MDAnalysis code that builds the backbone (N, CA, C; Angstrom):
import MDAnalysis as mda
import numpy as np

u = mda.Universe.empty(591, n_residues=197, atom_resindex=np.repeat(np.arange(197), 3), trajectory=True)
u.add_TopologyAttr("name", ["N", "CA", "C"] * 197)
u.add_TopologyAttr("resid", np.arange(1, 198))
u.add_TopologyAttr("resname", ["UNK", "UNK", "UNK", "UNK", "UNK", "UNK", "UNK", "UNK", "UNK", "UNK", "UNK", "UNK", "UNK", "UNK", "UNK", "UNK", "UNK", "UNK", "UNK", "UNK", "UNK", "UNK", "UNK", "UNK", "UNK", "UNK", "UNK", "UNK", "UNK", "UNK", "UNK", "UNK", "UNK", "UNK", "UNK", "UNK", "UNK", "UNK", "UNK", "UNK", "UNK", "UNK", "UNK", "UNK", "UNK", "UNK", "UNK", "UNK", "UNK", "UNK", "UNK", "UNK", "UNK", "UNK", "UNK", "UNK", "UNK", "UNK", "UNK", "UNK", "UNK", "UNK", "UNK", "UNK", "UNK", "UNK", "UNK", "UNK", "UNK", "UNK", "UNK", "UNK", "UNK", "UNK", "UNK", "UNK", "UNK", "UNK", "UNK", "UNK", "UNK", "UNK", "UNK", "UNK", "UNK", "UNK", "UNK", "UNK", "UNK", "UNK", "UNK", "UNK", "UNK", "UNK", "UNK", "UNK", "UNK", "UNK", "UNK", "UNK", "UNK", "UNK", "UNK", "UNK", "UNK", "UNK", "UNK", "UNK", "UNK", "UNK", "UNK", "UNK", "UNK", "UNK", "UNK", "UNK", "UNK", "UNK", "UNK", "UNK", "UNK", "UNK", "UNK", "UNK", "UNK", "UNK", "UNK", "UNK", "UNK", "UNK", "UNK", "UNK", "UNK", "UNK", "UNK", "UNK", "UNK", "UNK", "UNK", "UNK", "UNK", "UNK", "UNK", "UNK", "UNK", "UNK", "UNK", "UNK", "UNK", "UNK", "UNK", "UNK", "UNK", "UNK", "UNK", "UNK", "UNK", "UNK", "UNK", "UNK", "UNK", "UNK", "UNK", "UNK", "UNK", "UNK", "UNK", "UNK", "UNK", "UNK", "UNK", "UNK", "UNK", "UNK", "UNK", "UNK", "UNK", "UNK", "UNK", "UNK", "UNK", "UNK", "UNK", "UNK", "UNK", "UNK", "UNK", "UNK", "UNK", "UNK", "UNK", "UNK", "UNK", "UNK", "UNK", "UNK", "UNK"])
u.atoms.positions = np.array([
    [0.853, -1.198, 0.001],
    [0.002, 0.003, 0.002],
    [0.880, 1.233, -0.001],
    [0.632, 2.212, -0.905],
    [1.486, 3.400, -0.967],
    [1.336, 4.275, 0.267],
    [2.377, 4.965, 0.585],
    [2.388, 5.902, 1.725],
    [1.517, 7.094, 1.371],
    [0.426, 7.367, 2.166],
    [-0.467, 8.502, 1.821],
    [0.230, 9.850, 1.884],
    [1.366, 9.917, 2.548],
    [2.082, 11.192, 2.601],
    [3.262, 11.211, 1.637],
    [3.355, 10.176, 0.798],
    [4.475, 10.056, -0.137],
    [4.372, 11.025, -1.295],
    [5.280, 10.885, -2.273],
    [5.328, 11.848, -3.388],
    [4.109, 11.823, -4.293],
    [3.355, 10.699, -4.281],
    [2.159, 10.621, -5.132],
    [0.885, 11.035, -4.400],
    [1.009, 11.446, -3.138],
    [-0.157, 11.874, -2.373],
    [-0.697, 13.181, -2.942],
    [-2.041, 13.361, -2.943],
    [-2.594, 14.633, -3.439],
    [-2.099, 15.792, -2.573],
    [-1.808, 16.883, -3.232],
    [-1.329, 18.070, -2.517],
    [-2.445, 18.666, -1.678],
    [-2.101, 19.139, -0.497],
    [-3.073, 19.838, 0.342],
    [-3.450, 21.152, -0.333],
    [-4.701, 21.584, -0.178],
    [-5.082, 22.869, -0.775],
    [-4.159, 23.988, -0.317],
    [-3.718, 24.784, -1.276],
    [-2.744, 25.831, -0.979],
    [-3.391, 27.158, -0.616],
    [-4.682, 27.312, -0.939],
    [-5.357, 28.588, -0.711],
    [-6.592, 28.391, 0.166],
    [-6.896, 29.421, 0.948],
    [-8.062, 29.382, 1.826],
    [-9.069, 30.424, 1.381],
    [-10.337, 29.995, 1.228],
    [-11.429, 30.931, 0.987],
    [-12.309, 30.918, 2.220],
    [-12.537, 32.097, 2.778],
    [-13.429, 32.252, 3.924],
    [-14.822, 32.528, 3.382],
    [-15.726, 31.573, 3.589],
    [-17.105, 31.682, 3.110],
    [-17.927, 32.288, 4.242],
    [-18.122, 33.611, 4.196],
    [-18.805, 34.315, 5.280],
    [-20.316, 34.251, 5.063],
    [-21.052, 34.043, 6.165],
    [-22.503, 33.882, 6.044],
    [-22.818, 32.682, 5.198],
    [-22.108, 31.582, 5.440],
    [-22.104, 30.430, 4.540],
    [-23.442, 29.720, 4.424],
    [-24.274, 29.757, 5.466],
    [-25.521, 29.003, 5.424],
    [-25.242, 27.517, 5.480],
    [-26.239, 26.727, 5.090],
    [-26.100, 25.271, 5.142],
    [-25.021, 24.803, 4.168],
    [-24.325, 23.696, 4.490],
    [-23.162, 23.285, 3.696],
    [-23.528, 22.642, 2.366],
    [-23.681, 23.453, 1.369],
    [-23.909, 22.983, 0.006],
    [-22.762, 23.479, -0.861],
    [-22.028, 22.581, -1.468],
    [-20.862, 22.958, -2.268],
    [-21.250, 23.936, -3.387],
    [-22.468, 23.771, -3.944],
    [-22.851, 24.639, -5.062],
    [-23.041, 26.099, -4.623],
    [-23.169, 26.328, -3.285],
    [-23.290, 27.707, -2.819],
    [-21.946, 28.428, -2.809],
    [-20.862, 27.651, -2.837],
    [-19.535, 28.241, -2.947],
    [-19.320, 28.609, -4.405],
    [-18.897, 29.824, -4.669],
    [-18.740, 30.276, -6.057],
    [-17.822, 29.321, -6.825],
    [-18.132, 29.009, -8.081],
    [-17.317, 28.075, -8.868],
    [-15.827, 28.447, -8.926],
    [-15.512, 29.727, -8.789],
    [-14.092, 30.136, -8.780],
    [-13.299, 29.386, -7.722],
    [-13.988, 28.954, -6.652],
    [-13.315, 28.323, -5.521],
    [-13.508, 26.802, -5.474],
    [-13.963, 26.199, -6.579],
    [-14.208, 24.762, -6.594],
    [-12.961, 23.945, -6.904],
    [-11.868, 24.579, -7.316],
    [-10.656, 23.843, -7.681],
    [-9.983, 23.209, -6.482],
    [-9.129, 22.220, -6.737],
    [-8.468, 21.496, -5.649],
    [-7.489, 22.359, -4.847],
    [-7.115, 23.505, -5.387],
    [-6.184, 24.393, -4.668],
    [-6.859, 25.164, -3.533],
    [-8.212, 25.121, -3.490],
    [-8.941, 25.907, -2.497],
    [-9.443, 25.036, -1.361],
    [-9.293, 25.552, -0.142],
    [-9.894, 24.954, 1.048],
    [-10.887, 25.964, 1.611],
    [-12.126, 25.536, 1.788],
    [-13.191, 26.404, 2.295],
    [-13.208, 26.382, 3.817],
    [-13.274, 27.575, 4.418],
    [-13.536, 27.717, 5.848],
    [-14.871, 28.432, 5.950],
    [-15.842, 27.790, 6.625],
    [-17.212, 28.284, 6.679],
    [-17.441, 29.078, 7.960],
    [-18.020, 30.277, 7.818],
    [-18.276, 31.166, 8.948],
    [-19.724, 31.632, 8.881],
    [-20.433, 31.548, 10.010],
    [-21.827, 31.978, 10.031],
    [-22.220, 32.318, 11.467],
    [-23.189, 33.204, 11.596],
    [-23.731, 33.593, 12.892],
    [-24.656, 32.516, 13.458],
    [-25.243, 31.709, 12.596],
    [-26.237, 30.715, 12.976],
    [-25.567, 29.365, 13.227],
    [-25.494, 28.913, 14.498],
    [-24.849, 27.627, 14.767],
    [-25.579, 26.443, 14.134],
    [-26.857, 26.619, 13.780],
    [-27.637, 25.532, 13.202],
    [-27.093, 25.081, 11.847],
    [-26.353, 25.954, 11.147],
    [-25.818, 25.585, 9.831],
    [-24.453, 24.902, 9.949],
    [-23.991, 24.683, 11.169],
    [-22.755, 23.967, 11.465],
    [-21.540, 24.537, 10.750],
    [-21.288, 25.837, 10.934],
    [-20.093, 26.421, 10.310],
    [-18.831, 26.000, 11.067],
    [-17.684, 26.234, 10.459],
    [-16.412, 26.008, 11.144],
    [-16.218, 27.047, 12.243],
    [-16.699, 28.267, 11.983],
    [-16.566, 29.372, 12.929],
    [-17.943, 30.006, 13.119],
    [-18.380, 30.136, 14.367],
    [-19.653, 30.797, 14.664],
    [-19.348, 32.205, 15.154],
    [-19.731, 33.190, 14.359],
    [-19.584, 34.592, 14.762],
    [-20.266, 35.473, 13.725],
    [-20.421, 36.735, 14.077],
    [-20.992, 37.730, 13.170],
    [-19.923, 38.184, 12.177],
    [-20.353, 38.560, 10.993],
    [-19.389, 39.062, 10.014],
    [-18.897, 40.466, 10.370],
    [-19.493, 41.088, 11.390],
    [-18.993, 42.401, 11.832],
    [-17.836, 42.269, 12.817],
    [-17.591, 41.058, 13.316],
    [-16.475, 40.809, 14.232],
    [-16.007, 39.380, 14.031],
    [-15.085, 39.202, 13.102],
    [-14.585, 37.857, 12.820],
    [-13.202, 37.681, 13.458],
    [-13.112, 38.115, 14.714],
    [-11.848, 38.043, 15.430],
    [-11.271, 36.637, 15.566],
    [-12.077, 35.540, 15.465],
    [-11.446, 34.222, 15.476],
    [-10.518, 33.974, 14.277],
    [-10.636, 34.794, 13.232],
    [-9.807, 34.632, 12.031],
    [-8.638, 35.603, 12.121],
    [-7.444, 35.074, 11.938],
    [-6.237, 35.888, 12.059],
    [-6.119, 36.907, 10.933],
    [-5.467, 38.008, 11.223],
    [-5.157, 39.036, 10.233],
    [-4.254, 38.448, 9.151],
    [-4.484, 38.854, 7.893],
    [-3.652, 38.429, 6.751],
    [-3.573, 36.905, 6.626],
    [-4.679, 36.202, 6.846],
    [-4.604, 34.732, 6.885],
    [-5.347, 34.014, 5.779],
    [-6.211, 34.701, 5.020],
    [-6.975, 34.001, 3.974],
    [-6.695, 34.637, 2.617],
    [-6.818, 33.809, 1.593],
    [-6.545, 34.260, 0.228],
    [-7.753, 34.916, -0.424],
    [-8.948, 34.557, 0.057],
    [-10.173, 35.107, -0.533],
    [-11.285, 35.115, 0.506],
    [-12.195, 36.064, 0.346],
    [-13.438, 36.113, 1.109],
    [-14.576, 36.035, 0.103],
    [-15.478, 35.093, 0.306],
    [-16.671, 34.929, -0.537],
    [-17.879, 35.293, 0.311],
    [-18.645, 36.289, -0.147],
    [-19.810, 36.781, 0.573],
    [-21.004, 36.790, -0.372],
    [-21.913, 35.855, -0.184],
    [-23.084, 35.759, -1.034],
    [-24.330, 36.129, -0.244],
    [-24.882, 37.297, -0.565],
    [-26.130, 37.769, 0.037],
    [-26.040, 37.811, 1.560],
    [-25.073, 38.592, 2.045],
    [-24.870, 38.764, 3.478],
    [-25.012, 40.210, 3.938],
    [-24.405, 41.127, 3.223],
    [-24.329, 42.513, 3.714],
    [-25.697, 43.140, 3.895],
    [-26.680, 42.717, 3.108],
    [-28.022, 43.296, 3.240],
    [-28.706, 42.870, 4.538],
    [-28.163, 41.872, 5.229],
    [-28.742, 41.427, 6.498],
    [-28.258, 42.267, 7.677],
    [-27.288, 43.133, 7.434],
    [-26.748, 44.007, 8.484],
    [-27.522, 45.315, 8.537],
    [-27.412, 46.016, 9.657],
    [-27.837, 47.420, 9.697],
    [-26.837, 48.227, 8.859],
    [-27.289, 49.334, 8.281],
    [-26.416, 50.116, 7.397],
    [-25.111, 50.507, 8.086],
    [-25.176, 50.905, 9.365],
    [-23.960, 51.347, 10.049],
    [-22.999, 50.193, 10.348],
    [-23.467, 48.941, 10.216],
    [-22.606, 47.785, 10.458],
    [-21.817, 47.352, 9.223],
    [-22.242, 47.808, 8.047],
    [-21.594, 47.369, 6.805],
    [-20.108, 47.723, 6.783],
    [-19.696, 48.965, 7.129],
    [-18.264, 49.257, 7.156],
    [-17.487, 48.379, 8.139],
    [-18.135, 47.960, 9.235],
    [-17.466, 47.067, 10.187],
    [-17.161, 45.724, 9.530],
    [-18.130, 45.181, 8.797],
    [-17.924, 43.897, 8.112],
    [-16.848, 44.024, 7.042],
    [-16.897, 45.092, 6.257],
    [-15.897, 45.268, 5.199],
    [-14.500, 45.443, 5.791],
    [-14.411, 46.124, 6.925],
    [-13.115, 46.279, 7.599],
    [-12.587, 44.924, 8.052],
    [-13.474, 44.058, 8.510],
    [-13.054, 42.716, 8.915],
    [-12.621, 41.894, 7.697],
    [-13.355, 42.014, 6.582],
    [-12.974, 41.284, 5.372],
    [-11.559, 41.665, 4.943],
    [-11.288, 42.972, 4.910],
    [-9.971, 43.417, 4.443],
    [-8.885, 43.045, 5.452],
    [-9.220, 43.031, 6.723],
    [-8.234, 42.673, 7.753],
    [-7.750, 41.237, 7.584],
    [-8.669, 40.295, 7.376],
    [-8.293, 38.883, 7.339],
    [-7.649, 38.468, 6.020],
    [-7.868, 39.266, 4.961],
    [-7.270, 38.931, 3.664],
    [-5.759, 39.136, 3.682],
    [-5.065, 38.258, 2.970],
    [-3.644, 38.465, 2.729],
    [-3.489, 39.638, 1.760],
    [-2.320, 40.269, 1.720],
    [-2.111, 41.327, 0.722],
    [-2.449, 40.817, -0.680],
    [-3.193, 41.605, -1.407],
    [-3.754, 41.333, -2.735],
    [-4.763, 40.185, -2.719],
    [-5.275, 39.835, -1.516],
    [-6.339, 38.838, -1.437],
    [-7.605, 39.339, -2.093],
    [-8.448, 38.413, -2.506],
    [-9.646, 38.700, -3.293],
    [-10.900, 38.718, -2.427],
    [-11.718, 39.750, -2.594],
    [-13.082, 39.764, -2.087],
    [-14.001, 39.581, -3.278],
    [-14.886, 38.598, -3.201],
    [-15.911, 38.375, -4.217],
    [-17.245, 38.358, -3.487],
    [-18.149, 39.255, -3.897],
    [-19.440, 39.308, -3.203],
    [-20.567, 39.552, -4.177],
    [-21.747, 39.136, -3.736],
    [-22.964, 39.391, -4.478],
    [-24.081, 39.691, -3.490],
    [-25.039, 40.497, -3.934],
    [-26.166, 40.912, -3.095],
    [-27.248, 41.501, -4.001],
    [-28.453, 41.716, -3.478],
    [-29.517, 42.278, -4.325],
    [-29.182, 43.691, -4.793],
    [-29.504, 43.970, -6.040],
    [-29.307, 45.294, -6.632],
    [-30.640, 46.046, -6.532],
    [-30.732, 46.949, -5.562],
    [-32.009, 47.635, -5.329],
    [-32.428, 48.508, -6.505],
    [-31.489, 48.942, -7.309],
    [-31.871, 49.734, -8.478],
    [-32.686, 48.887, -9.457],
    [-32.254, 47.639, -9.654],
    [-33.036, 46.732, -10.519],
    [-34.360, 46.345, -9.862],
    [-34.304, 46.072, -8.562],
    [-35.514, 45.674, -7.829],
    [-36.548, 46.794, -7.852],
    [-36.076, 48.027, -7.767],
    [-36.988, 49.179, -7.751],
    [-37.840, 49.244, -9.016],
    [-37.302, 48.759, -10.130],
    [-38.080, 48.759, -11.366],
    [-39.321, 47.879, -11.229],
    [-39.161, 46.744, -10.513],
    [-40.323, 45.879, -10.269],
    [-41.359, 46.604, -9.417],
    [-40.900, 47.366, -8.434],
    [-41.819, 48.116, -7.572],
    [-42.555, 49.170, -8.384],
    [-41.826, 49.876, -9.236],
    [-42.434, 50.896, -10.093],
    [-43.523, 50.286, -10.970],
    [-43.285, 49.050, -11.421],
    [-44.253, 48.349, -12.281],
    [-45.362, 47.673, -11.475],
    [-45.417, 47.911, -10.158],
    [-46.412, 47.328, -9.266],
    [-46.360, 45.798, -9.304],
    [-45.128, 45.249, -9.284],
    [-44.920, 43.797, -9.312],
    [-44.222, 43.357, -8.022],
    [-44.590, 43.952, -6.911],
    [-43.930, 43.726, -5.630],
    [-43.928, 42.250, -5.222],
    [-45.037, 41.550, -5.463],
    [-45.143, 40.157, -5.020],
    [-45.208, 39.160, -6.170],
    [-44.887, 39.614, -7.382],
    [-44.785, 38.699, -8.527],
    [-43.432, 38.001, -8.469],
    [-43.384, 36.768, -8.939],
    [-42.125, 36.042, -8.998],
    [-41.174, 36.742, -9.977],
    [-40.006, 37.141, -9.484],
    [-39.002, 37.789, -10.337],
    [-38.063, 36.756, -10.948],
    [-37.741, 35.716, -10.168],
    [-36.920, 34.611, -10.646],
    [-37.095, 33.442, -9.685],
    [-36.601, 32.278, -10.091],
    [-36.694, 31.070, -9.272],
    [-35.308, 30.752, -8.710],
    [-35.232, 30.598, -7.389],
    [-33.966, 30.235, -6.736],
    [-34.082, 28.831, -6.164],
    [-33.025, 28.360, -5.501],
    [-33.091, 27.062, -4.833],
    [-34.153, 27.062, -3.746],
    [-34.493, 28.254, -3.239],
    [-35.521, 28.382, -2.196],
    [-36.916, 28.566, -2.781],
    [-37.024, 28.550, -4.108],
    [-38.316, 28.747, -4.754],
    [-38.422, 30.123, -5.389],
    [-39.648, 30.569, -5.714],
    [-39.827, 31.869, -6.361],
    [-39.376, 33.016, -5.443],
    [-38.716, 33.992, -6.044],
    [-38.234, 35.165, -5.309],
    [-38.930, 36.401, -5.865],
    [-39.477, 37.212, -4.967],
    [-40.197, 38.424, -5.348],
    [-39.381, 39.659, -4.993],
    [-39.833, 40.797, -5.487],
    [-39.196, 42.061, -5.088],
    [-39.296, 42.261, -3.580],
    [-40.420, 41.873, -3.005],
    [-40.606, 41.982, -1.556],
    [-39.530, 41.184, -0.811],
    [-39.222, 39.961, -1.296],
    [-38.166, 39.138, -0.690],
    [-36.807, 39.835, -0.786],
    [-36.536, 40.436, -1.947],
    [-35.223, 41.062, -2.157],
    [-35.056, 42.329, -1.323],
    [-36.154, 42.998, -1.018],
    [-36.068, 44.229, -0.230],
    [-36.032, 43.917, 1.267],
    [-36.933, 43.063, 1.741],
    [-37.102, 42.870, 3.182],
    [-36.595, 41.538, 3.715],
    [-36.259, 40.604, 2.836],
    [-35.810, 39.285, 3.263],
    [-36.759, 38.209, 2.792],
    [-36.255, 36.985, 2.727],
    [-37.024, 35.868, 2.175],
    [-38.252, 35.583, 3.039],
    [-39.420, 35.887, 2.495],
    [-40.681, 35.814, 3.235],
    [-40.932, 34.435, 3.817],
    [-40.737, 33.379, 3.022],
    [-41.017, 32.018, 3.502],
    [-40.097, 31.647, 4.664],
    [-38.823, 32.001, 4.587],
    [-37.882, 31.710, 5.682],
    [-38.249, 32.485, 6.934],
    [-38.614, 33.744, 6.763],
    [-39.032, 34.556, 7.905],
    [-40.295, 33.980, 8.551],
    [-41.224, 33.498, 7.718],
    [-42.466, 32.916, 8.235],
    [-42.186, 31.653, 9.039],
    [-41.101, 30.937, 8.699],
    [-40.711, 29.731, 9.439],
    [-39.937, 30.084, 10.716],
    [-39.748, 31.385, 10.980],
    [-39.077, 31.812, 12.199],
    [-37.597, 32.068, 12.067],
    [-37.058, 32.018, 10.844],
    [-35.628, 32.267, 10.646],
    [-35.387, 33.765, 10.540],
    [-35.173, 34.408, 11.686],
    [-34.991, 35.853, 11.735],
    [-33.673, 36.308, 11.087],
    [-32.734, 35.371, 10.906],
    [-31.462, 35.708, 10.256],
    [-31.677, 36.132, 8.802],
    [-32.846, 35.793, 8.231],
    [-33.097, 36.077, 6.817],
    [-33.660, 37.480, 6.568],
    [-33.883, 38.264, 7.604],
    [-34.400, 39.626, 7.413],
    [-33.333, 40.522, 6.781],
    [-33.759, 41.395, 5.888],
    [-32.861, 42.396, 5.289],
    [-33.019, 43.713, 6.045],
    [-31.889, 44.366, 6.291],
    [-31.913, 45.604, 7.072],
    [-31.306, 46.791, 6.337],
    [-30.725, 46.547, 5.165],
    [-30.192, 47.630, 4.351],
    [-30.176, 47.175, 2.902],
    [-29.743, 48.058, 2.019],
    [-29.709, 47.726, 0.599],
    [-28.664, 48.538, -0.129],
    [-28.424, 48.154, -1.400],
    [-27.303, 48.719, -2.152],
    [-27.678, 48.927, -3.616],
    [-27.061, 49.944, -4.190],
    [-27.014, 50.132, -5.634],
    [-25.537, 50.045, -6.016],
    [-25.254, 50.026, -7.297],
    [-23.855, 49.946, -7.736],
    [-23.037, 51.114, -7.168],
    [-23.594, 52.307, -7.182],
    [-22.850, 53.474, -6.704],
    [-22.571, 53.383, -5.214],
    [-23.576, 52.988, -4.415],
    [-23.346, 52.936, -2.968],
    [-22.392, 51.803, -2.597],
    [-22.487, 50.670, -3.287],
    [-21.582, 49.560, -2.985],
    [-20.140, 49.916, -3.350],
    [-19.955, 50.529, -4.508],
    [-18.601, 50.935, -4.923],
    [-18.000, 51.894, -3.891],
    [-18.795, 52.847, -3.436],
    [-18.318, 53.826, -2.459],
    [-17.907, 53.131, -1.156],
    [-18.718, 52.219, -0.681],
    [-18.409, 51.502, 0.566],
    [-17.138, 50.661, 0.434],
    [-16.977, 49.998, -0.695],
    [-15.797, 49.159, -0.890],
    [-14.518, 49.981, -0.970],
    [-14.565, 51.085, -1.688],
    [-13.358, 51.905, -1.815],
    [-13.053, 52.607, -0.497],
    [-14.081, 53.041, 0.228],
    [-13.851, 53.666, 1.531],
    [-13.268, 52.666, 2.529],
    [-13.584, 51.377, 2.363],
    [-13.034, 50.334, 3.236],
    [-11.580, 50.029, 2.916],
    [-11.102, 50.516, 1.767],
    [-9.708, 50.319, 1.402],
    [-9.470, 49.325, 0.290],
    [-10.549, 48.752, -0.276],
    [-10.362, 47.804, -1.374],
    [-9.914, 48.539, -2.634],
    [-9.066, 47.885, -3.410],
    [-8.579, 48.433, -4.670],
    [-8.993, 47.515, -5.807],
    [-8.840, 48.009, -7.041],
    [-9.220, 47.240, -8.236],
    [-10.683, 46.783, -8.139],
    [-11.531, 47.646, -7.592],
    [-12.943, 47.303, -7.408],
    [-13.651, 47.302, -8.761],
    [-14.359, 46.221, -9.032],
    [-15.143, 46.106, -10.260],
    [-16.524, 45.617, -9.911],
    [-17.548, 46.182, -10.554],
    [-18.928, 45.792, -10.317],
    [-19.589, 45.398, -11.627],
    [-20.535, 44.475, -11.510],
    [-21.365, 44.129, -12.671],
    [-22.733, 43.679, -12.179],
    [-23.728, 43.855, -13.041],
    [-25.085, 43.420, -12.716],
    [-25.270, 41.988, -13.183],
    [-25.956, 41.188, -12.358],
    [-26.245, 39.807, -12.715],
    [-27.607, 39.679, -13.360],
    [-27.985, 38.444, -13.648],
    [-29.244, 38.190, -14.356],
    [-30.418, 37.985, -13.407],
    [-30.159, 37.878, -12.103],
    [-31.230, 37.617, -11.135],
    [-31.370, 38.764, -10.142],
    [-31.364, 40.001, -10.677],
    [-31.531, 41.189, -9.845],
    [-30.428, 41.298, -8.790],
    [-29.246, 40.784, -9.141],
    [-28.140, 40.829, -8.196],
    [-27.024, 41.719, -8.714],
    [-26.215, 42.138, -7.776],
    [-25.070, 42.995, -8.039],
    [-23.846, 42.221, -7.596],
    [-22.824, 42.192, -8.437],
    [-21.592, 41.465, -8.141],
    [-20.451, 42.461, -8.008],
    [-19.530, 42.179, -7.096],
    [-18.361, 43.045, -6.928],
    [-17.136, 42.212, -6.604],
    [-16.014, 42.661, -7.121],
    [-14.710, 42.101, -6.741],
    [-13.839, 43.268, -6.297],
    [-12.942, 42.963, -5.396],
    [-11.967, 43.945, -4.942],
    [-10.791, 43.209, -4.336],
    [-9.704, 43.909, -4.171],
    [-8.505, 43.293, -3.599],
    [-8.010, 44.122, -2.435],
    [-7.392, 43.450, -1.488],
    [-6.674, 44.136, -0.437],
    [-5.398, 44.689, -1.044],
    [-5.047, 45.923, -0.730],
    [-3.791, 46.459, -1.286],
    [-2.592, 45.619, -0.846],
    [-1.541, 45.680, -1.639],
    [-0.292, 44.976, -1.287],
    [0.237, 45.484, 0.047],
    [0.106, 46.804, 0.262],
    [0.509, 47.398, 1.532],
    [-0.652, 48.204, 2.084],
    [-1.009, 47.928, 3.315],
    [-2.131, 48.664, 3.940],
    [-1.599, 49.656, 4.923],
])
């Protein structure tokens, strides 16, 4: 039997992605950019029920060392914070990233959602997600069905447009910030921690 630590053993993942607000452990929820064998996922969430590696708020991720992760993946998290807490979370993201580490995030684009409101389509299905039909009401205030089941973590407390998100990211110190609109009323952003902070 070959030695599992020998020269033919698979290499340990060389990069760490911190999946903040990870939710339940579904590999497909991790962005495909991080599916390669070089990536090791560390899951962080406020809700112990989702069995994360680290239980804490994204506004204080002190269990994670400074300059220790290669990437932060944040999918639909910042809108669950109060507006004044968003800079705290972004400061924590940049703190834990290694120099030139990557932040990749997505969240609802209220500018796109507002068009549905203008058209009086507040409770019409805008698109279908893994959780079922999603309405403008869900994107503004939080997933109605989850909230009805008592999951208070799903409430939305703030919102973003491309301009406000760009401003928050650059004020937090991220560089090379790029934004794009997605196909499901979402806004995507990438940014990097500067080489020297």
